[in-house]
N, C-alpha and C positions, 0 to 999 in steps of 0.2 A: 359371813366373811368371804371376801372375794378370793377365789382360787384361780390359778392359771395352770390348767392341766397340760402335761407334756403333749405336744402335737405328735401325730403319727407321721413323722418325717424321716424315713430311713436314710435318705441321702442328704447330708449336711456338709456342703463345701467349706463352711467355716471351721470345721475340725482341723483343717490344714493352715489356719491363720491364727491359731491360739497363742502363739508366742513368737518372739524374734527368732530363736533357734529353729522352730518348726517352719516359719516362713523362709528362712535361709535354706533349710533342707529341701524344700519343695519349689524353690525359685526356678523358673524356666530360663531366665536370662541372667547371666552373671557378667556384669561389666567389670573389667580388670584394668590395671594400669597398662598392661601390654596391648590393650585395644586402642590406646590413645597416642596421638601424634601432636607434639607441641609446635605451634606455629610461632616463628620468631622473625623479627625484622632487624636488619643491620643497615645502618645509614652511614654514608660517606661524609666526611667533613664536620663531624661533631666531636666534642671532647667528653661529653657525658650523656647518659641516656636521656631521651626526650619522651615524655609521656604523650600518648596519642589522645587528644582531647575527647574524641567521640568514642573511645574505647578505654574507659578508666581502668587503670591497673596494667595496661599494656604499653610497651615502650619501643621506640626505635633505639637500637643498641649500637654501641661502638664495637670495634673488633675486640676490645678488652672486656667490655661489660657483658658481651654475649656468652663468653666462656663459662662464667659462674651459672648462668641460666641453663646451659646445657648440662652442667654438673648436677644441678638441682633435678633436672628431668631424669638423668640417669639414676640418681639416688632414690627417686620416687618409683622407679620401675617403668618409666615411660619408654616405649619401644623405639620411637623415632622423633626427629625434629623435621619440620618443613621450613626451609629457609628462603626468605625474600630479601633482595637487595634494593636499597634506595640510593641511587647515585646523586651526585651534585647536579643542580639544574644545568650548569654550564657543560656538563658531560653528555647531556641528552642530545640526540639528533634525530632526523627523520627516519633513519634506519634502525636506531637503537643499538648501534655498534658497540657501545661500552658493555653490553650484555655478554659478549663473548671475549672481551679483552681479558688477558691474563691478570692485569692489574685492576680490573673492575672490582667494585666493592663486593659483589656476590661471590665471585671466584676467590677473592682474598679471604672472605669469611669461610667459605667451604674449606679452603686449604688450612686455615688456622684451626678450625674445629677438628678436622680429620687428623692433623698433626698432634693435637692435644689429646684426643679421645680414641683414635684408631677405630676399633671394631666394637666399642662399648655401646654405641647407639647408631641407628641407621640415619644417615644424612640424606634427606630428600631435598633436591634443589628445584625451585620453581623455574620452569623453562618457558618463559613467556616474555614478551617485549614491552608490555604496557607501562612498566615502571621505567623503562629506558628510552622510550621514544619521546620526542618533544611534543607530539600531538596526543599521546596517551592511548593510542590504539594498539592492538596486539600484533601489529605487523606494519610493514611499509604500505603507504597509500598509493593508489593509482587512480587515474581518471579515464573513464571510457569515452567513446565517441560522442556521447550525449551529455558529457560534462558531469556525470555522476561519479563522485569520489567514494571509493571503498577500499578495504584492505585487500592487498594483492595476495591471494591465497598462496600461490606457488613461491613467491618471493619470501613470504613469511615462513613457509616450511623450510626453505633453504637456510634462513637465518636460525630457525630452531635447531637445525642439524649442527650448525656451527656452535651454537650455544650449548647444546648437549655434549658435544665433544669437549668443549672447554671445561664444562662442569665435571665431566668424568675425569679429565686430566687433573683437575684441582682436588679431586678426592670424593666426589659425590657417589654414594652407593646407588642412588635412584634419581632419575630425572623425571620431571613431571610437567609435560606440556599442557597448558591450560587455554590455549588460544582457539580451540575448536576449528582448526583448519582441516580441510579435506586432505586425507592422505598423509597427515603428519606422523602417525605412528609407524607406518611402513617405511617412510623415508628416514626417520630417526633411528629405527632399528638397524637398517642397512648402514647408515653412516657410523653408528657406534661400533657395529661389528667390523666394518672395514678399517676403522681406526684402532682396532685392537681392544675394544671395550665390550666384548660380548658378555662379560660378567655383570655389567651395569644394567639394572632393571628399569622398566618404564612404568610409571603410574600415570595412566591416561585420564584426563578430565573428559570422560566420555559423554556425560550428560550434564553439561554446564548451561544453566539457564540465564537468560538476559534478565537478571533479577534485581529488584529494588532493595533487596537485603544486603547488597554489596556496598552500600553507601559509605559507611565508616572506613572501609578498607582503603578508599581513595585518600583519606587523611593519613592512613598508616604508611602509604608508599609515596606520598607527596605528588599524587597524580595531577597532571595538567589537563586531564580528559574533559571534554564537553561532548554532549550528544548522547548516543546510545550505541550498543553493540548488537543490535537486533539482526543484522545481516549475517552474523557468524555464531552468536550464541542462541540457544534454543528459546522458543516461545513457551512461557510458563503454562500455556493451555495444552501443550502437546505431551502425549504419553508414548505412543508407538514410536515416535521419532527417537526417543531416548533408548528404547530397546534396540532399534536399528543401529544407532550410533555405537552403542556398547558392543553389539555383535561385530560391527565392522572393525572396531579397535582390537578386539580379541583376535579376529582373523588376521589383522595386520601385525600382530605380535605383542600386544600389550600384556605385561605381566600382572597388572592390577588395573581395575577400572574404578572410576569415581563418579558419584552424584554430588552436585553442588547447586544450591544450598541443600540442607538436610531436612529440617523439621517440617517444611512445607511440601516436601517431596518424599515422604516415607513410603508412599505407594510405589514410586519409581525404584527406590532402594530395594524393596521387597521383590518386585518383578524382575529386576536385573539379577538379584541374588538367586532367584529360582532357576535361572538358566545358565548363569555364568560358571565356567569351569575354573576361573581365576578369582582371587580374593576381590571383594568389593569394599571400597572406601566411601566415606561421606564426609563432607566438609561442613562443620557447624560454623557458619560464616560470621563476619563482623557484625552484621545487623542483628543476627540472632543473639550474639553475645551482648551487644549494646542494649537490646531491649530488656534482657534479664538484669543487667547492671542498673539501668535507669529505674526499673520498677523496684528493685531491691533498695536502691538509694532512697526511695520515697517511703520505704517501709511497707510496701504493698504485698510483697512476696518474701518467702524465705529463700535467700540467694542460693545457699548450698543445696537445699532440697530441690529447688527448681532446676538448677544446673545439672545435678545428677539425674533427675527425672528425664530431662531432655536428652542427655547422653545415653541413658538406658533405653529410651524409646528408639533412638537411632540404631543402637546395637540390636534391639529386639526386631527391628525391621529387616535386619540382615547384614548391616555393615560390620565387618570384622575389624576395620580400622576407622578411627574417627579423628579427623584433623580438627583441632579445637584450641582456642585460646585458654581454655580451662585445664588443659591436659595435666600439667605438673601439679596444680592445686587439686584437681579432682583425684589424681592418683594418690595424693596424700590423704584425702578424705577416705578413699577406698581402703587404704592401708590401715586406717584406724578402726575399721568396722570389726 
């Protein structure tokens, strides 16, 4: 008769995997609702929410419909929302000036949410111009002596400062410049302080890559953009550059720094976390969301399990804050564990 004698194996890591409670007891990473930031879009000129075709389950909201979404996030324990504005096409111009207009869609949305919810949730405002310019770039364009057209760095920074002040005035707790312009953090910090908003924090997009994962986002904000942003966003091949950019932003006064996208850049999240004295965020972007949704729709993956695994991996890499379209839903899943 065949027998299977016990092996002489004194070290058995499987002992700590024997049950759900044991695995929970020994888990090294604990993703929680408070680690999550719900990304929301508010669009001007619509009467009801519009589903984003390339991001199933995500919507461009009205000023009225966004409020219940914020309430859902609060009820689920989500720590913050990140708010993007989508203006009418006729309100866009070369400078993106509706971005800092008091009656612009983003500032109206910030004000409505702050009035309704006060300090119940952190309101992060996207502080960039790509949604507001008629050309879709993250700042005004200029042409050099050789006919090369590019984003005017310093003019863009000046616009970000005006935008940040208007967002702070509307009620944003945090402004979040994503344009990757040189010197933007120092200039915005000085502008906010001079305007009496020293209490408003800055979440810097310190390591934002010129990524193909951003594709569906352009549907979400109705972007008119063509071309690429390789002259101001980072090359996906580069690592040291991200560390340098993050260090510069921290030196200039960033209260938090971010890596975007997330899952293809876990090494960058970890390396920045290892030296950063400020919290590190990561943005689980539209393309990452869309790929999970598309595969799940085909029945190829378990949607919930894969989404939570992706978010846990981002947290494990070092991100204490994760901007994600799954935030409220994922928080609900975590609350049921």
